[in-house]
C-alpha positions in Angstrom: 37.7 153.9 126.2 34.1 152.1 126.8 34.2 148.7 127.3 31.0 148.9 124.7 31.4 151.4 121.6 28.5 152.9 119.9 28.5 151.4 116.0 28.1 155.2 115.2 29.1 156.3 111.5 32.4 156.5 112.5 32.8 153.0 112.4 34.9 150.6 110.2 34.8 147.5 110.0 36.7 145.0 108.6 34.8 141.6 108.7 38.0 138.8 107.9 36.4 135.7 106.1 38.4 133.0 105.5 36.2 131.4 102.9 32.7 132.9 100.7 29.6 132.7 102.7 31.8 133.8 106.3 31.3 136.8 106.4 27.8 136.4 106.3 26.4 133.7 108.5 28.7 135.6 111.8 28.6 139.1 110.3 25.7 140.3 108.2 23.0 141.6 111.3 26.8 143.5 112.0 27.3 144.7 108.5 24.4 145.8 108.2 23.8 148.2 111.7 27.2 149.1 110.6 25.7 150.8 107.5 22.4 151.8 108.8 24.7 153.9 111.7 26.0 155.7 109.5 29.6 153.8 108.6 31.7 151.9 106.6 32.0 148.1 106.4 34.8 146.0 104.5 35.3 141.8 104.0 38.8 140.8 103.8 37.7 137.1 101.9 41.5 135.4 102.1 40.2 132.2 100.0 37.8 131.5 97.0 36.9 128.3 98.4 37.2 126.2 95.9 38.8 123.2 97.5 34.3 121.8 98.3 34.3 118.9 96.5 31.4 117.0 96.8 28.6 119.8 96.4 30.7 120.5 93.4 29.9 116.5 92.5 26.3 117.0 93.3 26.1 119.6 91.5 27.9 119.5 88.2 27.2 115.7 88.3 30.7 114.8 87.8 33.2 112.5 89.9 36.9 114.0 90.0 37.6 117.9 90.7 40.1 118.4 89.0 43.0 121.7 88.7 40.2 123.4 86.3 37.3 122.2 88.1 38.8 124.5 91.1 39.6 127.3 89.7 35.4 127.3 87.6 34.6 126.8 91.2 36.4 128.9 93.2 35.7 131.5 90.4 31.3 131.0 90.8 31.4 130.9 94.9 33.3 135.0 94.1 30.5 135.6 92.5 28.4 134.2 95.3 30.3 136.1 98.1 29.9 139.6 96.2 26.2 139.3 95.0 25.7 138.2 99.8 27.4 141.3 100.2 25.5 143.5 97.3 22.0 141.6 99.3 23.9 143.8 102.8 24.8 146.9 101.2 28.4 146.3 100.7 30.2 147.5 97.6 32.8 145.4 95.5 34.6 148.0 96.4 34.3 147.2 99.2 35.6 143.6 99.0 39.1 141.9 99.2 39.6 139.2 98.7 43.3 137.4 98.8 41.9 134.7 96.2 44.0 131.6 98.5 43.5 128.1 97.6 41.0 126.6 100.5 42.4 125.0 103.0 45.4 126.8 102.4 46.0 129.6 105.0 47.4 127.5 107.5 49.7 126.7 104.6 50.4 130.7 103.1 50.9 131.1 107.8 53.5 128.5 107.3 55.8 128.7 103.6 54.7 132.2 103.0 54.4 134.0 105.7 56.4 137.3 105.9 54.1 137.9 102.2 51.4 136.3 103.9 51.1 139.3 106.2 52.5 141.5 103.5 48.7 141.2 102.0 46.9 141.3 105.3 48.4 144.3 106.7 48.2 145.6 103.2 44.4 146.1 103.7 44.4 147.2 106.8 46.2 149.6 105.9 44.3 150.4 103.2 40.6 151.2 104.4 42.3 151.1 108.7 39.7 150.2 110.9 38.1 150.4 114.0 36.5 147.0 114.3 38.0 143.8 113.3 36.1 140.6 113.0 37.2 137.8 112.9 37.5 133.9 113.8 38.3 132.4 116.7 41.2 131.2 118.1 39.5 127.8 118.6 37.8 127.8 115.5 38.1 123.8 114.3 37.8 124.5 111.2 42.3 124.8 109.6 41.4 127.8 108.0 39.8 129.9 110.7 42.0 128.7 114.0 45.2 130.2 110.9 43.1 133.4 109.6 43.1 134.5 113.2 46.6 134.2 114.0 48.0 135.9 110.6 44.9 138.8 111.0 46.4 139.3 114.9 49.6 139.1 113.6 49.3 142.1 111.4 47.5 143.5 113.3 50.7 144.1 115.3 53.1 144.2 112.7 50.9 147.5 111.5 50.7 148.4 114.7 46.8 149.0 114.0 45.2 149.6 117.7 41.4 148.8 116.3 38.8 146.5 118.5 38.7 143.1 118.3 35.7 140.6 117.5 35.8 136.9 117.1 33.0 134.7 116.0 32.2 130.4 115.7 31.6 128.9 113.2 32.6 125.5 113.4 33.0 124.1 117.3 31.0 125.6 120.2 31.4 128.6 121.3 32.6 129.7 124.7 30.1 131.1 127.5 29.9 134.5 127.0 28.2 137.8 128.8 24.6 137.8 127.6 26.1 140.9 126.5 28.2 139.5 123.6 25.6 138.9 122.0 24.4 141.7 119.0 21.1 143.0 120.0 19.6 143.5 116.4 16.7 142.1 115.5 15.2 144.2 112.9 12.9 141.3 111.0 13.4 143.3 107.6 17.4 142.8 108.7 17.2 139.3 109.1 15.8 139.2 106.7 17.6 140.3 104.1 20.7 138.7 106.1 19.2 135.4 105.2 19.3 136.3 101.6 23.3 137.2 101.7 23.1 133.6 102.0 20.9 132.0 100.0 23.0 133.3 97.4 25.6 131.4 99.1 23.7 128.4 96.3 26.8 125.9 96.3 26.5 126.0 100.2 22.6 124.9 98.8 23.0 122.0 97.5 24.3 120.2 100.7 24.3 122.2 103.3 20.6 124.5 103.5 19.6 123.1 106.7 22.7 123.5 108.3 23.7 127.0 107.0 20.3 128.1 107.5 20.3 127.4 111.3 23.4 128.9 111.4 21.6 132.2 109.4 19.2 132.2 112.1 20.9 132.8 115.4 21.3 135.7 116.9 25.6 136.8 116.2 27.4 136.1 119.2 30.3 137.5 119.0 33.4 136.6 122.1 36.7 138.5 121.8 40.5 137.3 122.3 41.1 136.3 125.6 43.5 137.9 127.5 47.6 136.6 129.0 49.7 138.2 131.0 52.9 137.6 129.3 54.8 135.2 131.3 57.5 134.1 128.3 56.0 130.8 128.6 52.6 129.6 127.3 51.3 125.7 128.7 50.0 124.1 126.4 46.2 122.7 125.7 46.8 119.4 124.9 47.9 116.4 126.4 49.3 114.0 123.4 50.3 110.3 124.5 53.7 109.1 123.3 53.3 107.0 120.0 51.6 110.1 119.4 54.4 112.5 119.7 56.3 111.0 117.8 54.9 112.4 114.5 54.0 115.4 115.8 55.5 118.8 114.7 55.0 122.2 117.4 54.5 124.7 115.3 55.0 128.6 117.0 54.0 131.7 115.4 54.7 135.0 116.7 56.9 139.0 115.7 60.3 136.8 114.4 58.1 134.6 111.8 57.2 130.7 111.8 59.7 127.9 113.5 58.1 123.8 113.1 60.2 121.6 115.5 59.7 117.8 115.3 57.7 117.3 118.9 61.6 114.9 120.2 62.8 118.9 119.5 61.1 121.2 120.7 62.0 123.0 123.6 59.0 121.8 125.4 58.9 121.2 129.3 57.4 119.3 131.5 55.1 121.2 133.9 53.3 118.3 136.0 50.7 116.6 133.3 50.6 119.8 131.0 54.1 120.7 128.7 54.6 123.9 128.7 56.7 125.6 125.5 59.4 129.0 126.2 58.5 131.3 124.0 61.0 134.3 121.9 62.8 137.4 122.1 59.5 138.9 120.1 56.7 141.4 120.4 53.5 141.3 119.8 51.2 137.9 120.9 52.3 134.4 120.4 50.1 131.2 118.9 50.8 127.6 118.7 50.3 124.5 116.8 50.4 120.9 116.5 49.5 119.1 113.6 51.3 115.7 112.1 51.4 117.0 108.6 49.2 113.4 107.7 47.0 113.9 104.6 43.4 112.6 105.2 39.6 113.3 104.8 38.7 114.2 107.5 39.6 118.4 107.4 39.1 119.4 111.0 41.4 119.9 113.6 42.6 117.7 116.2 44.7 119.8 117.7 44.3 123.7 116.3 46.1 126.7 117.9 46.3 127.7 122.0 47.5 131.6 122.3 48.9 133.8 124.1 48.7 138.3 124.4 51.3 140.5 126.4 48.3 141.8 127.2 44.6 142.2 126.7 43.3 143.7 123.0 39.6 143.9 122.0 36.6 145.5 123.1 32.8 144.1 122.8 30.6 146.3 120.6 27.6 147.4 121.1 25.5 148.2 117.9 22.9 151.4 118.9 19.3 150.7 119.0 
């Protein structure tokens, strides 16, 4: 298998978007390149982006956002993503929307693990992609990091051999070789991508400058970093004694999800680091620290760490 497979008529691309707008911001050029080469492009939309209160308060001139208002906002954003995909050339039957609540992808993974993996797996089996684009594991938005975990586990259970690319929206991109940039400078496709992003009018209200800045940068993709399956995962965090009294350790793997309070987790000291022994489960394993506290800060303090039993994913380089 080539390191840089060419995007051509055989490409079956699946872009996973935790929220409306991620599909256009992260892969608007790649989607167009795939369709121009004669390939197929589908989008898996996990949530309707219904928990977005400040733009909603601004546009609807309201202070309180209740359940009905949230549902109405989610329907509005679902309409925006359909319009954006229309701009990119993706038909309505290629949008697969699960309708989950914004900020709840981690809950779907933890509390409804089997149902969540089943929903993603059904889309994988329907679309049969050979190239899957997902959020980076290190993306600090909790829906994005958990989307990575969810799709990777679903791909493993489905036996999918698709190449995997990752994108970063919230956080710092890892240093990557120049050839991980998608070399698509076509001005017409760039203009089309901008039009697609502008279809997300609800996000333009308070974040227009930021959204268009993200849309204008080259689409950079990485791949999940492979690590040998050692039976244990070295945790990248060093929480202090007080933090450990409140933290929970979440392990997600091919056997499901288990959650421990830190004091009961099977973590072991290794110098200044902590090691978590992994279960004998097929496929990748992922670990997350969480305090499960209600807070206005939406971004992850710790996020996810993961380990693969073998290297996965290649980098796609579109033709033309």
